[in-house]
C-alpha positions, 0 to 999 in steps of 0.5 A: 424713369430715373434712380437717383442717389442722393449726394450723401451716399456713396452710391453714384448714377455713373459708372466708373470708367476705369472699368474693363468692358466688361465689368461695365457691360455686366453692371449696365447690363439691363433685363433680367441677371438670371437670363444672363448668367445662364448663359455662362455656365450652370447656375443656382439661387438660394435663398438666404433670408425671407423677412420684415425688417426696419428699413435700414438708414443706409437704404433708406433713400431706396424707398419710398418715405412712407416706408419704413418697415418693409420686406426683404429677400436675400438671396445669392447666386452661384455658377459652377458652384462658385459664389458669384452674385448676392442680391438685396431686394426690398419694399414697404410691407404694403407694397409685400401684400399688393402689388409686390405678394408674389415676390413672398412666394418665389421661393428658390425661383428668381425674381425676374420671374416676376419682373419681366413677365409682366409688362406692367412693371416698369424698371428705373435706371442703375446707379453703382456701389463700388465698395460694398462695405460703404454700404453696411446691409451689403457688406453684412450680407457678403461677409459670410462669403468674401474677405474683407479686401474682396468686400472692398473690390466688390460692385453693387448696382441697385434698380427700382421696378414700380408695379401700380405705383410700389417700389420695389428695390433690388440692389445686386452684389458682383463678387470678385469670382464673377470677374475672375472665373466667368464674367465675358461679353455676352452678342 
């Protein structure tokens, strides 16, 4: 399943070939990101926000056109008490009450508990963003944790999950501290 951003967005379907092998590995890593992160150290997930909101202009392409009011879940992941990934998950309000109702009751559990336990869930390809300052919703998500120069160096990846023809989009922002202190290739 392809997840292709419109050409008028800063998103791309290819990862920058100038990135290191380790960066390319993590940005394109399939399956649950949390499973890989747990192999690197003590992982903690903190829910920053869960609420309904109006779909932002910069994220409109990420969900079906009928979605205007959405359910949003924002989290931050820590390795050894250092913030390394911030993530934002979106689905229409209808989807949050139907196919994706379980995201409303996850608490501090990872979304992966829902996504990878259900054989009916399909995942799209990834798309990538080289500097989250170009995406206002992601910039706001990470701005409390990162400096302006760190925001410029924060890569994001996004993919869409389908369950019963209802979309859930997950965007993960890899903080510079992840690359500097923790990232390594895994078997």
